[in-house]
C-alpha positions in Angstrom: 177.7 -81.6 -83.0 175.8 -80.7 -86.2 172.9 -82.9 -85.1 172.4 -80.8 -81.9 172.4 -77.6 -83.9 169.7 -79.0 -86.2 167.5 -80.0 -83.2 168.0 -76.6 -81.6 166.9 -74.8 -84.8 163.8 -77.0 -85.1 162.8 -76.3 -81.5 163.1 -72.6 -82.1 160.9 -72.8 -85.2 158.2 -74.7 -83.2 158.2 -72.1 -80.4 157.9 -69.2 -82.9 155.0 -71.0 -84.7 153.1 -71.4 -81.4 153.6 -67.8 -80.5 152.4 -66.7 -83.9 149.2 -68.8 -83.5 148.4 -67.3 -80.1 149.0 -63.8 -81.4 146.6 -64.3 -84.3 143.8 -66.0 -82.2 140.4 -64.1 -82.7 138.9 -62.4 -79.7 135.8 -64.4 -78.2 132.4 -62.8 -78.3 131.5 -61.3 -75.0 128.3 -62.9 -73.6 125.5 -60.8 -72.2 125.7 -61.0 -68.4 122.3 -59.5 -67.9 119.7 -62.3 -67.1 116.6 -62.4 -69.2 113.2 -61.8 -67.5 111.3 -65.0 -66.7 107.9 -65.1 -68.3 105.0 -65.9 -65.8 101.2 -65.9 -65.8 99.6 -63.3 -63.5 96.1 -62.4 -62.4 94.7 -59.3 -60.7 93.8 -59.2 -57.0 90.2 -58.0 -56.4 88.9 -56.4 -53.3 85.3 -57.1 -52.5 82.8 -58.0 -49.7 83.0 -61.8 -49.4 80.3 -64.0 -47.9 82.2 -66.9 -46.3 81.1 -70.4 -46.9 81.6 -73.5 -44.7 81.5 -77.0 -46.1 80.5 -80.1 -44.1 78.8 -83.5 -44.6 76.2 -85.5 -42.7 73.4 -88.1 -42.9 69.7 -87.3 -43.1 67.6 -88.6 -40.2 64.0 -87.9 -39.2 63.2 -85.4 -36.4 60.9 -88.0 -34.7 61.2 -91.8 -35.0 59.5 -94.3 -32.7 58.8 -98.0 -32.3 55.1 -98.9 -32.3 54.3 -101.1 -29.4 50.8 -102.1 -28.0 49.7 -101.1 -24.5 47.3 -104.0 -24.3 47.4 -107.7 -25.3 45.3 -109.4 -27.9 45.0 -110.7 -31.4 45.5 -108.3 -34.3 42.3 -108.1 -36.3 43.1 -105.3 -38.7 46.2 -103.8 -40.4 46.0 -100.6 -42.3 47.0 -101.1 -46.0 49.4 -98.2 -45.7 51.1 -99.9 -42.8 53.9 -101.3 -45.0 57.5 -100.3 -45.5 57.5 -96.9 -47.2 53.8 -96.3 -46.6 52.5 -92.9 -45.7 50.0 -92.3 -42.9 48.3 -89.3 -41.1 48.3 -88.4 -37.5 45.8 -90.4 -35.5 45.0 -92.8 -38.4 44.5 -96.4 -37.2 47.4 -98.5 -38.2 46.7 -101.7 -36.3 43.5 -102.8 -34.5 43.7 -105.4 -31.7 40.6 -107.5 -30.9 38.5 -105.4 -28.5 35.7 -107.8 -27.4 37.3 -108.5 -24.0 37.8 -104.8 -23.4 34.2 -103.9 -24.2 33.1 -106.5 -21.6 35.5 -104.9 -19.1 33.9 -101.5 -19.7 30.5 -103.0 -19.1 31.5 -104.5 -15.8 33.1 -101.3 -14.7 30.0 -99.3 -15.6 27.9 -101.8 -13.4 30.3 -101.2 -10.5 29.9 -97.5 -10.9 26.2 -97.8 -10.8 26.3 -99.9 -7.6 28.7 -97.4 -6.0 26.4 -94.5 -6.9 23.4 -96.3 -5.4 25.4 -97.0 -2.2 26.4 -93.4 -1.9 22.8 -92.2 -2.3 21.7 -94.6 0.4 24.4 -93.5 2.8 23.6 -89.8 2.2 20.0 -90.5 3.0 20.8 -92.4 6.2 23.3 -89.7 7.2 20.6 -87.0 6.8 18.1 -89.1 8.8 20.6 -89.7 11.6 21.3 -86.0 11.8 17.6 -85.2 12.0 16.9 -87.8 14.7 19.8 -86.5 16.9 18.5 -83.0 16.5 15.1 -84.1 17.9 16.2 -86.6 20.6 19.9 -86.1 21.2 21.6 -84.2 24.0 24.8 -82.3 23.2 27.0 -82.7 20.1 26.7 -85.8 18.1 29.7 -88.0 17.3 30.9 -88.6 13.8 29.8 -92.2 14.0 26.3 -91.2 15.1 26.0 -89.0 12.1 27.3 -91.8 9.8 30.2 -89.7 8.5 32.6 -92.7 8.1 30.0 -94.7 6.2 29.4 -91.7 3.9 33.1 -91.3 3.3 33.5 -95.0 2.5 30.6 -94.8 0.0 32.2 -91.9 -1.7 35.6 -93.7 -1.9 33.9 -96.8 -3.4 32.3 -94.6 -6.1 35.7 -93.0 -6.9 37.3 -96.4 -7.2 34.5 -97.7 -9.5 34.8 -94.6 -11.6 38.6 -95.1 -11.9 38.1 -98.7 -12.9 35.7 -97.6 -15.6 38.2 -95.0 -16.9 40.9 -97.6 -16.9 38.7 -100.0 -18.8 37.8 -97.4 -21.4 41.5 -96.5 -21.8 42.3 -100.2 -22.4 39.5 -100.3 -25.0 40.9 -97.2 -26.8 44.4 -98.7 -26.7 43.3 -101.6 -28.9 43.6 -99.1 -31.7 47.3 -98.4 -32.4 48.2 -95.1 -34.2 50.9 -92.5 -34.3 50.6 -88.8 -33.1 52.1 -87.4 -36.3 52.1 -87.6 -40.1 54.7 -90.0 -41.2 56.0 -93.0 -43.0 56.5 -96.6 -42.1 60.2 -97.7 -41.9 59.8 -101.3 -40.6 56.7 -103.5 -40.3 57.0 -106.3 -37.7 53.4 -107.6 -37.2 50.4 -108.6 -39.3 46.8 -109.8 -39.1 46.1 -112.8 -36.8 49.2 -112.4 -34.7 48.8 -112.4 -30.9 50.8 -109.6 -29.3 51.4 -108.7 -25.7 52.3 -105.4 -24.0 55.6 -104.2 -25.4 55.7 -106.3 -28.5 57.3 -104.4 -31.4 54.8 -103.8 -34.2 56.9 -101.6 -36.4 59.0 -98.5 -36.8 57.7 -95.2 -38.1 59.1 -91.7 -38.5 57.6 -88.2 -39.0 57.7 -86.4 -42.3 57.4 -82.9 -41.1 61.2 -82.3 -41.0 64.5 -83.9 -41.7 67.6 -83.2 -39.6 71.2 -83.5 -40.6 74.0 -83.6 -38.0 77.0 -81.6 -39.4 80.5 -81.6 -37.8 82.1 -78.2 -37.5 85.7 -77.4 -36.6 86.8 -74.4 -34.5 87.8 -72.6 -37.7 84.4 -73.3 -39.2 82.7 -71.8 -36.2 84.9 -68.7 -36.7 83.8 -68.4 -40.4 80.2 -68.8 -39.4 80.4 -66.3 -36.6 78.2 -68.3 -34.2 78.8 -69.1 -30.6 79.2 -72.7 -29.3 75.8 -72.6 -27.6 73.9 -71.5 -30.6 70.1 -71.8 -30.9 67.9 -70.1 -33.5 65.1 -68.7 -31.4 63.4 -66.9 -34.4 63.5 -66.9 -38.1 66.0 -64.1 -38.4 68.6 -66.0 -36.4 68.5 -69.1 -38.7 71.6 -69.7 -40.8 70.8 -70.9 -44.4 72.3 -74.1 -45.5 72.2 -75.9 -48.9 72.3 -79.7 -49.0 73.3 -81.6 -52.1 73.6 -85.2 -53.1 73.4 -87.4 -56.1 70.1 -89.3 -56.1 69.0 -91.7 -58.9 72.0 -90.5 -61.0 71.0 -86.8 -60.8 72.3 -83.9 -58.6 69.7 -82.9 -56.1 69.6 -79.8 -53.9 67.6 -79.1 -50.7 67.4 -75.8 -48.8 67.3 -75.8 -45.0 68.8 -73.9 -42.0 70.9 -74.4 -38.9 68.7 -74.6 -35.8 71.2 -75.2 -33.0 74.6 -76.6 -32.0 75.1 -79.4 -29.6 76.1 -78.7 -26.0 79.5 -80.3 -26.0 82.5 -80.8 -28.3 83.1 -84.4 -29.3 86.2 -85.5 -27.3 87.3 -88.0 -30.0 87.2 -85.8 -33.1 87.3 -82.4 -31.4 84.4 -81.1 -33.5 81.1 -79.5 -32.5 78.0 -80.8 -34.2 75.4 -78.4 -35.6 71.9 -79.5 -36.6 70.5 -78.5 -40.0 66.7 -78.8 -40.5 64.8 -79.1 -43.8 61.0 -78.6 -43.3 58.5 -80.5 -45.4 61.1 -82.7 -47.1 58.4 -84.8 -48.9 56.5 -81.7 -50.1 57.6 -78.1 -50.7 61.3 -78.9 -50.0 61.5 -81.9 -52.4 64.1 -81.3 -55.1 62.5 -81.9 -58.5 60.1 -84.3 -56.9 62.9 -86.1 -55.0 62.5 -85.9 -51.2 65.4 -85.7 -48.8 65.3 -89.4 -48.0 66.1 -90.7 -44.5 69.6 -92.2 -44.4 70.9 -90.2 -47.4 74.5 -88.9 -47.1 74.6 -85.2 -48.2 77.1 -82.4 -48.6 76.3 -79.2 -46.8 77.2 -75.6 -47.8 76.6 -73.2 -44.9 76.4 -69.4 -45.4 78.9 -67.7 -43.0 79.6 -64.2 -42.0 80.5 -61.5 -44.5 84.1 -60.0 -44.6 84.3 -56.4 -45.8 87.4 -55.3 -47.7 88.7 -58.8 -48.3 91.0 -59.5 -51.3 90.2 -62.4 -53.6 92.9 -64.2 -55.5 93.1 -67.3 -57.6 93.9 -70.4 -55.4 97.0 -71.1 -57.5 98.5 -67.8 -56.2 99.2 -69.3 -52.7 102.7 -70.5 -52.1 103.1 -72.7 -49.0 100.9 -71.8 -46.2 100.8 -68.0 -46.4 103.0 -66.6 -49.1 102.0 -64.9 -52.4 104.3 -63.7 -55.3 103.4 -60.1 -56.3 104.7 -58.4 -59.5 105.5 -54.8 -59.0 105.2 -52.2 -61.7 108.4 -52.5 -63.7 108.4 -56.3 -63.6 110.2 -57.2 -60.3 109.1 -59.9 -57.9 108.0 -59.2 -54.4 107.3 -62.1 -51.9 104.4 -61.2 -49.5 103.1 -62.9 -46.4 99.3 -62.9 -46.3 96.6 -63.6 -43.7 94.4 -66.3 -45.2 90.8 -66.1 -44.2 89.6 -69.1 -46.2 90.3 -70.9 -49.4 88.6 -73.3 -51.9 89.8 -75.2 -54.8 89.4 -72.1 -57.0 89.8 -69.0 -54.9 91.8 -67.6 -52.0 90.5 -65.0 -49.6 93.0 -62.9 -47.7 92.6 -60.0 -45.3 96.1 -58.5 -45.6 99.3 -58.7 -47.5 97.9 -57.8 -51.0 95.8 -54.8 -52.0 93.2 -54.3 -54.7 94.6 -54.2 -58.3 98.0 -55.8 -57.7 99.2 -58.5 -60.0 99.9 -61.9 -58.4 101.8 -64.8 -60.0 99.7 -67.9 -60.7 102.3 -70.1 -62.4 105.3 -71.9 -60.8 108.7 -70.1 -60.5 111.9 -71.9 -59.7 114.3 -70.3 -57.3 112.0 -67.3 -56.7 113.6 -64.4 -54.8 112.7 -60.8 -54.2 113.7 -58.4 -57.0 113.7 -61.2 -59.7 112.9 -59.7 -63.1 109.7 -61.0 -64.6 107.8 -60.8 -67.9 104.1 -60.8 -67.0 101.5 -62.6 -69.2 97.8 -62.5 -68.8 95.6 -65.7 -69.1 95.5 -65.3 -72.9 99.3 -65.1 -73.2 99.4 -61.4 -73.9 102.3 -59.4 -72.4 101.3 -56.9 -69.7 103.9 -54.2 -70.4 103.5 -52.2 -67.1 104.4 -55.3 -65.1 107.2 -56.6 -67.3 110.9 -55.9 -66.9 112.4 -54.2 -69.9 114.4 -56.5 -72.1 117.7 -54.8 -72.8 118.6 -54.3 -76.4 121.7 -56.0 -77.8 123.6 -55.8 -81.0 123.0 -58.4 -83.7 126.4 -60.0 -83.0 125.4 -60.4 -79.3 121.9 -61.9 -79.9 121.6 -65.5 -78.9 121.1 -68.0 -81.8 117.5 -68.9 -82.5 116.2 -72.4 -83.0 114.6 -73.7 -86.2 111.2 -72.3 -85.1 112.6 -68.8 -84.4 112.4 -69.1 -80.6 115.0 -67.3 -78.6 115.0 -70.0 -75.9 112.8 -68.0 -73.3 110.6 -70.3 -71.1 107.1 -69.4 -69.9 106.3 -70.8 -66.5 103.1 -72.5 -67.0 100.5 -73.2 -64.4 100.7 -76.7 -63.1 
């Protein structure tokens, strides 16, 4: 019985001790429930007139390129020293000479036939005049055409015309022994040399003109809208031409050539759904050569085409775009506003919009996790300085409520860095 009394007294003592501990427990510090503003980098939207630019790529090719072939047969007796791969030549300059002796003989024979035909015609004309005179003296009634020798006279005239045509053909063949090109150009391929016998149609070489270089540039439907040109575009005068800048790395150096868009092709490519435009560079081996480097045939180039101008467009940093058409704007007072913008065009560095943001507004250019409208922000410029007008006010707290700082004195606030 005494043992139970002792256990009961001990239990009461334990309960009283626990109650005393609970009663003397210190009150926990109350945490600040107000979230701290998130630090972000911002940049200012600028309204300006923007000249749109379209980028494309293409390969340089000559405006005129032909295969040289002879129109007569014979042995090659002369080859121009400039008729070699890469050689320059002028319009009408003799590139290849085919042996012409046989063709000189043909001209001589044709001249003899013309002389005979002329003599025959003179004789027939005299006989026709004599027949007409005799019939006038002795004949009765109208004379027949045969009596007046009209058929014989017509035949003599036809023979003369045939002989003259043969002479002209012989002279043409003689002239064709000299092979040339009708333009200033360069030799791309040489396929024949001195002593070789060639026939009509034998390929002697490949040459191209140097007056202009063309570049075929693919354009999407969006590109056409930025350029503001119709599908069936053709520059009929200098004012209609669209400037284009062509660039490429040649011999380890960046080269630039200036040209213009002359026309677009008549149909959209059914495979790629693009429309090709033709850029032209005049005098690529002369005035248009970049630092002495011509726009070489076959070179792959990047093209920058000047498009239409957009008045009142707003320019933002490219990093301000979120998704396809969203931008984070910081209102005065430091709250976040999510805007939907109409993107006109964008590059790796800038974004051009026509609506959604106005001139002077601050846009966020650094990442934000869990962004939502009304979020409190602390705005920093590109140098890291706080922009007070666009920063939420940090509510003051008592020293007891301030969060502990780390060894470096930081209060734990994180700046959203661009990345």
